[in-house]
C-alpha positions as CSV (number, residue, x, y, z in Angstrom):
1,M,0.0,0.0,0.0
2,P,1.6,3.3,-1.0
3,I,1.9,6.1,1.4
4,T,-0.7,8.8,0.6
5,K,-0.6,12.4,1.4
6,G,-3.2,11.8,4.0
7,N,-1.0,9.7,6.2
8,Q,2.4,11.2,5.6
9,A,2.3,13.2,8.9
10,A,1.3,10.1,10.9
11,T,4.1,8.0,9.3
12,A,6.7,10.7,10.0
13,S,5.5,11.0,13.6
14,F,5.7,7.2,14.1
15,I,9.3,7.1,12.7
16,A,10.4,10.0,14.9
17,V,8.9,8.4,18.0
18,A,10.7,5.1,17.2
19,I,14.0,7.0,16.8
20,A,13.4,8.8,20.1
21,I,12.8,5.5,22.0
22,V,15.9,3.9,20.5
23,S,18.1,6.9,21.2
24,I,17.3,6.8,24.9
25,I,18.9,3.3,25.2
26,P,22.5,4.4,24.5
27,G,22.0,7.4,26.7
28,Y,21.0,5.2,29.6
29,I,23.9,2.8,29.0
30,F,26.3,5.8,29.0
31,W,24.7,7.0,32.3
32,Q,25.1,3.6,33.9
33,A,28.7,3.3,32.6
34,T,29.5,6.5,34.6
35,N,28.2,5.0,37.8
36,G,25.0,7.1,37.7
37,D,26.6,10.5,38.1
38,V,23.7,13.0,38.2
39,S,25.3,15.6,36.0
40,L,26.0,13.0,33.4
41,F,22.4,11.9,33.6
42,L,21.5,15.2,32.0
43,V,23.9,14.6,29.2
44,G,23.3,10.9,28.7
45,V,19.5,10.7,29.0
46,I,17.8,14.1,29.0
47,A,19.8,15.8,26.2
48,P,19.0,13.0,23.6
49,V,15.3,13.3,24.5
50,I,15.3,17.1,24.0
51,L,17.3,16.7,20.7
52,I,15.0,14.0,19.4
53,G,11.9,16.0,20.5
54,T,13.2,18.9,18.4
55,V,13.7,16.7,15.4
56,Y,10.3,15.1,16.0
57,T,8.7,18.6,15.9
58,A,10.5,19.6,12.8
59,I,9.6,16.3,10.9
60,G,6.0,16.6,12.0
61,E,5.8,20.3,11.0
62,F,7.4,19.5,7.6
63,A,5.0,16.7,6.9
64,R,2.0,18.8,8.1
65,R,2.9,21.6,5.7
66,R,3.3,19.2,2.8
67,T,-0.1,17.5,3.5
68,R,-3.4,18.9,2.4
69,F,-6.3,17.4,4.4
């Protein structure tokens, strides 16, 4: 089934959420490798979430602007 203009935004959102979930795993491993230092928690776990959230918003906005409902 081809991707239609009607579901491009949903597809982009799903892909971005999947990337966000997968990106948290290396951040958590990094945090555990540093013995759970609180300052590195911000770098290892919180920063990737903020970064992916920004990318998610950009992808969703791009798909929304290209889609005519």
